[in-house]
C-alpha positions in Angstrom: 21.1 28.3 -18.0 21.6 30.0 -21.7 18.9 31.0 -23.8 19.4 28.4 -26.2 19.4 25.7 -23.1 16.5 27.7 -21.8 14.7 26.8 -25.0 15.8 23.6 -25.4 14.6 22.6 -21.7 11.6 24.3 -22.2 11.1 22.0 -25.3 11.3 18.8 -23.8 9.7 19.8 -20.8 7.0 20.4 -22.9 7.0 17.3 -24.6 7.3 15.3 -21.2 4.3 17.0 -20.2 2.1 16.0 -23.3 3.0 12.3 -22.6 5.6 12.1 -25.5 8.2 10.4 -23.9 10.6 8.7 -25.7 11.0 12.1 -27.8 11.5 13.6 -24.6 14.0 11.0 -23.2 15.8 11.0 -27.1 16.7 15.2 -27.0 17.9 14.7 -23.3 21.3 14.5 -24.5 21.6 17.9 -26.7 20.5 19.4 -23.0 23.3 18.0 -21.2 26.1 18.3 -23.3 25.0 22.0 -23.3 26.1 22.5 -19.7 26.1 25.7 -18.1 25.1 26.1 -13.9 21.8 24.7 -14.4 22.5 21.1 -15.7 21.5 19.5 -12.3 17.8 21.0 -13.0 18.2 19.4 -16.6 19.3 16.0 -15.0 15.9 16.1 -12.8 14.2 17.0 -15.6 15.9 13.5 -17.1 15.4 11.5 -13.9 11.5 12.7 -14.3 11.4 11.6 -18.1 12.7 7.9 -17.1 10.3 7.5 -14.3 7.6 8.1 -16.8 9.2 5.6 -19.2 8.8 3.1 -16.7 13.1 2.7 -16.7 13.2 3.1 -12.8 16.9 1.6 -13.2 17.5 4.6 -15.8 15.8 7.0 -13.4 18.1 5.8 -10.3 21.3 6.3 -12.2 20.6 9.7 -12.6 19.7 10.8 -9.5 22.3 8.8 -7.6 24.6 11.3 -9.4 22.5 14.2 -8.7 23.0 12.6 -5.1 26.7 12.9 -5.3 26.5 16.5 -6.8 24.9 17.5 -3.9 23.1 20.3 -5.0 23.9 22.0 -1.8 23.0 25.6 -2.9 19.1 24.8 -4.3 17.3 23.2 -1.4 14.2 22.4 -3.5 16.1 20.5 -6.2 17.6 18.3 -3.1 14.5 17.7 -1.9 13.0 16.3 -5.2 16.2 14.2 -5.5 16.3 12.5 -2.2 12.2 11.8 -2.6 12.3 10.2 -6.1 15.4 8.3 -4.6 13.4 7.3 -1.8 10.3 5.8 -4.3 13.0 4.5 -6.7 14.6 2.4 -4.6 11.3 1.5 -2.7 10.0 0.2 -6.3 13.4 -2.1 -6.6 12.9 -3.5 -3.1 15.5 -1.7 -1.1 13.7 -0.9 1.7 16.8 0.5 3.5 17.5 3.0 1.2 14.3 3.9 0.6 14.0 5.1 4.4 16.8 6.5 4.1 16.1 9.0 1.3 13.1 10.2 2.0 14.5 11.2 5.6 16.9 13.1 3.8 14.2 14.4 1.7 12.2 15.8 5.3 15.8 17.4 6.0 15.7 19.0 2.7 12.5 20.0 2.3 11.7 23.8 4.0 7.8 23.3 3.3 6.5 22.0 6.5 3.5 20.7 5.0 5.8 18.6 2.4 8.0 17.4 4.8 5.3 15.5 6.3 4.5 13.7 3.2 8.1 12.8 2.9 8.2 11.3 6.3 4.9 9.3 5.8 7.1 8.0 2.9 9.7 6.9 5.2 7.3 5.6 7.5 5.3 3.8 4.8 8.4 2.2 2.9 9.9 1.1 6.6 6.9 -1.2 6.4 8.6 -3.7 4.7 12.0 -3.5 6.6 13.0 -7.3 8.0 13.9 -7.3 11.4 12.6 -4.2 12.9 11.6 -3.8 16.5 9.8 -1.1 18.8 12.9 0.8 19.6 12.9 1.3 15.8 9.3 2.4 15.6 8.8 4.4 18.5 11.8 6.6 17.4 10.1 6.7 13.8 6.8 7.8 15.1 8.5 10.5 17.9 9.9 12.0 14.8 6.8 11.9 13.0 4.9 14.0 16.3 7.5 16.3 17.0 7.1 17.5 12.9 3.7 17.6 13.4 3.9 20.2 16.8 6.6 22.4 14.3 3.1 23.0 12.6 1.3 24.8 15.7 -1.7 22.6 15.3 -4.6 24.4 17.0 -6.6 21.6 18.1 -10.7 22.0 18.5 -12.0 21.6 22.4 -13.4 18.0 22.5 -17.5 18.4 22.3 -20.4 15.5 23.0 -23.3 16.2 20.4 -26.9 15.4 21.0 -27.6 13.8 17.1 -30.4 11.5 16.5 -28.1 9.7 14.4 -24.1 8.7 15.4 -22.0 10.6 12.6 -19.4 9.0 11.1 -16.9 10.9 8.8 -14.5 8.9 6.2 -11.3 10.1 5.4 -9.5 9.0 2.1 -8.1 9.9 -1.0 -9.0 6.4 -2.4 -13.0 7.0 -3.3 -12.6 5.6 -6.7 -11.2 2.0 -8.1 -8.6 1.4 -5.3 -8.9 -1.4 -2.4 -9.5 0.7 0.1 -13.3 1.1 -1.5 -13.8 -2.3 -2.0 -13.6 -2.7 1.9 -15.4 0.2 2.6 -18.1 0.1 0.5 -20.1 -2.3 3.0 -19.9 -0.1 6.0 -22.0 1.9 3.7 -23.6 0.1 1.6 -25.1 -2.1 4.8 -25.2 1.0 7.1 -28.1 1.0 9.8 -29.8 4.3 8.4 -31.5 4.5 11.2 -29.2 5.0 14.0 -25.7 5.8 11.7 -25.5 9.2 9.4 -22.3 8.5 7.1 -19.6 11.5 5.7 -17.4 11.1 3.3 -14.1 13.5 2.7 -12.6 12.2 -0.8 -9.2 13.7 -1.0 -9.2 12.0 -4.5 -9.1 14.3 -7.8 -10.1 11.2 -10.2 -13.1 10.4 -10.0 -15.5 6.8 -11.8 -18.4 4.9 -11.2 -16.9 3.9 -8.1 -16.7 7.6 -6.5 -20.4 7.8 -8.1 -21.4 4.9 -5.8 -19.9 6.6 -2.6 -21.9 10.2 -3.8 -24.8 8.3 -4.0 -24.4 6.3 -1.0 -23.0 9.1 1.5 -25.7 10.8 3.4 -23.0 13.5 2.3 -20.1 13.2 0.3 -17.3 16.4 0.3 -15.3 16.7 -2.3 -12.3 18.0 -0.3 -9.4 17.6 -3.4 -6.5 20.1 -2.9 -7.8 21.9 0.4 -5.3 22.0 3.5 -5.1 19.9 6.3 -6.8 22.7 8.6 -9.5 23.4 6.3 -10.7 19.8 6.1 -10.6 20.1 10.0 -12.6 22.9 9.8 -15.4 21.6 8.1 -15.2 18.0 10.0 -15.5 19.9 13.0 -18.4 21.8 11.5 -20.5 18.9 10.4 -19.9 18.0 14.3 -18.8 14.4 13.4 -18.8 11.8 16.4 -16.2 9.4 15.0 -13.7 10.3 12.6 -12.2 7.3 10.2 -9.0 7.7 8.6 -8.5 5.2 5.8 -5.1 6.2 4.4 -2.4 6.3 7.2 0.6 6.6 5.6 -0.1 5.4 2.1 0.5 7.4 -0.8 -1.7 11.1 -1.0 -2.7 10.4 2.6 -4.6 13.1 5.1 -3.2 12.0 8.5 -2.2 15.2 9.4 -5.9 16.3 9.6 -6.4 14.2 12.6 -3.7 16.4 14.4 -6.6 19.2 14.9 -8.8 16.6 16.5 -12.0 17.3 14.6 -13.7 14.6 16.0 -14.0 13.6 19.8 -13.2 9.9 18.6 -10.6 9.4 16.0 -9.4 6.3 14.4 -7.5 4.1 11.7 -8.6 1.9 9.7 -8.3 -0.6 6.6 -6.1 1.2 4.3 -2.6 0.9 6.3 -1.2 -2.1 7.8 0.6 -0.3 10.8 0.2 2.5 13.3 -0.2 6.2 12.9 2.4 6.7 15.1 0.2 9.9 16.2 -1.2 10.5 20.0 -4.3 12.1 18.4 -5.7 8.6 17.2 -7.6 6.8 20.0 -7.7 3.6 17.9 -7.1 1.2 15.5 -9.0 -1.3 13.3 -8.5 -5.0 13.8 -10.3 -8.5 14.3 -9.5 -11.2 16.7 -6.7 -12.7 14.5 -4.9 -9.9 14.0 -5.3 -8.3 17.3 -6.0 -10.3 19.9 -4.8 -7.7 22.6 -5.3 -4.4 22.8 -2.1 -3.3 22.6 0.9 -4.1 20.6 4.5 -3.0 20.8 4.4 -1.5 17.6 0.9 0.4 17.8 0.7 4.1 19.8 -3.2 3.5 19.5 -5.5 0.9 21.4 -6.5 -1.6 18.9 -10.2 -2.8 18.3 -11.6 -6.1 17.3 -14.2 -7.5 15.4 -15.2 -10.8 15.4 -14.0 -12.8 12.2 -12.2 -10.1 9.9 -11.8 -6.6 9.9 -11.5 -7.0 6.1 -14.9 -7.5 4.2 -14.3 -7.4 0.3 -16.9 -5.8 -1.9 -16.5 -6.6 -5.8 -17.2 -3.5 -8.1 -16.4 -5.6 -11.0 -17.2 -9.2 -12.2 -14.8 -11.1 -11.3 -13.0 -13.8 -14.7 -14.2 -17.3 -14.0 -11.9 -20.0 -12.0 -10.0 -21.9 -14.6 -7.8 -25.5 -14.6 -5.1 -25.7 -12.2 -2.7 -25.0 -14.3 -0.4 -27.8 -13.5 -2.3 -30.0 -15.6 -1.5 -28.9 -18.9 2.0 -27.5 -18.1 3.3 -30.7 -16.3 4.8 -28.5 -13.5 4.1 -26.2 -10.6 4.0 -22.5 -10.6 4.4 -20.4 -7.6 3.9 -17.0 -7.9 3.4 -13.6 -6.0 1.6 -10.6 -7.4 2.5 -8.1 -4.7 4.2 -4.9 -4.7 7.7 -6.0 -5.3 8.6 -3.2 -3.1 7.6 -5.8 -0.4 9.6 -8.7 -1.6 12.7 -8.6 0.5 16.1 -10.4 0.0 15.0 -13.1 2.9 11.7 -13.9 0.9 13.3 -14.1 -2.1 15.8 -16.8 0.0 12.9 -18.9 0.9 11.4 -18.8 -2.4 14.8 -20.0 -3.8 14.2 -23.1 -1.1 11.0 -24.0 -2.1 11.9 -24.0 -5.8 14.4 -26.1 -5.1 12.1 -28.6 -3.1 9.6 -28.5 -5.8 11.1 -30.4 -8.7 10.8 -28.4 -12.6 8.7 -25.6 -10.5 8.4 -22.0 -11.6 8.0 -19.1 -10.3 5.3 -16.4 -12.1 6.1 -12.1 -10.8 4.0 -9.5 -11.9 5.1 -5.9 -11.6 5.6 -2.2 -13.0 9.5 -2.6 -12.8 9.0 -5.8 -15.2 7.5 -3.7 -17.7 11.3 -2.3 -18.8 14.4 -4.4 -19.8 16.7 -2.8 -17.1 14.2 -3.7 -14.5 13.9 -7.4 -15.5 17.3 -7.9 -15.8 17.9 -6.1 -12.3 15.4 -8.5 -11.0 17.2 -11.7 -12.5 20.3 -10.7 -11.0 19.1 -10.3 -7.7 17.0 -13.7 -8.1 20.1 -15.5 -8.8 21.9 -14.5 -6.0 19.2 -15.8 -3.9 19.2 -19.2 -5.9 16.8 -18.8 -8.6 18.0 -19.1 -12.0 16.5 -17.1 -15.0 14.9 -20.3 -16.3 13.0 -20.8 -13.4 11.5 -17.4 -13.3 8.8 -15.5 -15.5 8.4 -11.6 -15.2 5.3 -10.1 -16.4 4.6 -6.1 -16.6 1.7 -5.5 -14.7 -1.4 -5.1 -17.1 -5.5 -4.7 -16.2 -6.0 -8.3 -16.7 -3.8 -9.8 -14.1 -6.6 -11.5 -12.3 -7.0 -14.0 -15.4 -3.2 -14.1 -15.0 -3.8 -16.3 -11.9 -4.8 -19.1 -14.1 -1.2 -19.4 -14.9 -0.6 -19.6 -11.2 -1.0 -22.9 -8.9 0.4 -21.5 -5.3 0.6 -17.7 -4.0 3.4 -17.0 -2.1 2.6 -14.2 0.4 5.3 -11.3 1.7 6.5 -10.5 5.2 6.9 -8.6 7.3 5.3 -6.3 4.7 1.8 -9.2 3.9 -0.9 -8.8 0.9 -4.2 -8.0 1.4 -6.2 -7.7 -1.6 -3.8 -9.1 -3.6 -4.5 -12.6 -1.0 -7.9 -12.2 -1.1 -7.7 -12.1 -5.0 -5.5 -15.0 -5.4 -7.9 -17.0 -3.2 -11.2 -15.8 -4.9 -9.8 -16.7 -8.3 -9.4 -20.6 -6.7 -5.3 -20.4 -6.0 -4.4 -20.8 -2.3 -2.1 -18.8 -0.7 0.9 -19.5 1.7 1.6 -17.0 4.8 3.6 -16.3 7.5 3.2 -14.2 9.8 4.5 -12.1 13.0 3.3 -10.9 16.0 1.8 -7.7 15.0 -1.1 -6.6 13.3 0.2 -5.6 10.2 2.3 -9.0 10.0 -1.0 -11.0 10.6 -3.4 -10.1 7.6 -2.5 -13.0 5.3 -3.2 -15.6 8.8 -6.4 -13.3 9.8 -7.6 -14.4 5.9 -6.8 -18.0 6.1 -7.9 -18.5 9.9 -11.1 -16.6 8.3 -11.3 -18.7 5.0 -10.7 -22.6 6.8 -6.8 -22.4 6.0 -5.7 -22.3 8.9 -2.8 -25.1 8.1 -1.1 -22.6 5.4 -0.2 -19.8 7.8 2.6 -20.2 9.8 4.7 -17.7 11.8 8.1 -18.9 11.1 10.7 -19.5 7.7 11.3 -23.3 7.8 7.2 -23.5 8.1 6.9 -21.5 5.1 9.0 -23.3 3.0 7.8 -27.2 4.0 4.4 -25.7 3.9 4.5 -24.4 -0.2 6.8 -27.2 -0.8 4.3 -29.5 0.7 1.6 -28.3 -1.1 3.7 -28.2 -4.8 4.5 -31.9 -4.1 0.9 -33.1 -3.9 -0.8 -31.4 -6.9 -4.0 -33.1 -6.5 -4.8 -31.1 -3.2 -4.1 -28.1 -5.4 -7.1 -29.4 -7.7 -9.5 -30.0 -5.2 -8.7 -26.4 -3.7 -9.1 -24.7 -7.1 -12.7 -26.1 -7.5 -13.9 -25.1 -4.1 -11.9 -22.1 -3.2 -14.0 -19.2 -4.2 -17.2 -20.5 -2.7 -14.8 -20.9 0.5 -14.1 -17.8 0.2 -17.7 -16.3 -0.5 -19.0 -17.9 2.5 -16.4 -16.8 4.7 -16.5 -13.3 6.7 -14.2 -11.9 4.0 -17.1 -11.7 1.9 -19.8 -11.1 4.8 -21.2 -7.6 4.0 -24.2 -7.4 6.3 -22.3 -9.3 9.3 -19.3 -7.2 8.8 -21.3 -4.0 9.2 -23.3 -5.4 12.4 -19.8 -5.7 13.9 -18.1 -2.6 13.0 -21.4 -0.5 13.9 -21.1 -2.4 17.3 -17.6 -1.0 18.0 -19.0 2.1 17.5 -21.6 2.6 19.5 -18.9 1.3 22.7 -16.9 4.0 21.5 -20.0 6.5 22.0 -20.5 4.5 25.4 -17.1 5.2 26.6 -16.3 8.7 26.2 
């Protein structure tokens, strides 16, 4: 890169870093026209700028060009390109391409820790793949275990401590305003302090009022952001944790490799991840009587634990908006909707949604996601919807916004995704008076909607096949008077259900903890 090009690169990079995304993007043509040996690096910067602008399709176009150029002599750049491709494909709902790209990033990266990150990204994206089987997951998890072994992790020898209280360690990068914190809070706030001592290991850099609440409530709160996996494991072992609970699984910024060191005698996965960790070092996964009726499921390496009722119990850190009247009464038509992450929306789901709209005259579909912040993202989505029988005049695409809860006031019926079902979004919809229609499968992660609907008393809205999913949603849409009644009573139904019974939930989970300690 010439001296002049380098100056331009630094200038554009600085504009991007300081949040001047539009200005940085407008100067990119000058840099690219200059050409030179470092043009690939300049294009990658252009892709980062497009991402910051929310232009996923623009980012993808640059990345696909870079992929075709291969960048064989620049392994670090190749790793970044494949990783960014994986994230971009995931955002637009192309899970198959996302998984493939992340796995290519695993091969391109040279650092062990980063390869683990990319492998977790691949497993996360795979959760949205339709029609996967046991052999698929076994192969995927086996690869993760093999990669862990490459790090020559030194496992701590098992020890049984004799504490006056059972020490529970919670490991998460989401001790902040996040669904995981809403689910975990009851286990701290309602903990039996005479029997349990709570340690929190926070891997999140950002801290807010929720972080402060956890700092104040936990017996010990350790900020471990930026620590290496082995350092975190060493601290957990020094703290003599009896039961270590990972809350991230293969989600973003997870610390799952810490468990490979076996810093605690008993290790389990809970709340933040829909699937198996794929790790032999993890003994158990938390579930409930509806999503984990058996101790073994084909797609899980671990044993499954089941609490009575729901393994999800939601605490509200913020005041929720009031429930509004059913929107169909003013609009004269039914509005179906889905606020789930759009990466969960498969082509099969779009086909089912098209069938539902066809059976409910004048009905519309409301979708919300960051992909719709940009015109290219909206155009791409509308074209995809059209392919599956959903014309643009029956769709409303809204960008993500902080007031999204109020926008449930514009939705009559929520449609859950499959096979990667909703969690917090399902709860929020019902709390805002919007009934949810959910399809469920055989594995724990495919039964979250089923579990929540069973616990609230809306079991008729959970079905195990595509045709019934369409039938139930369409029948509900064609009987709007039922929606008015549900709108009035659904919040109270949720409040009185196991989904919000924090004390009973803590009792249930602590009962499992005691049983695990007796079994070792």
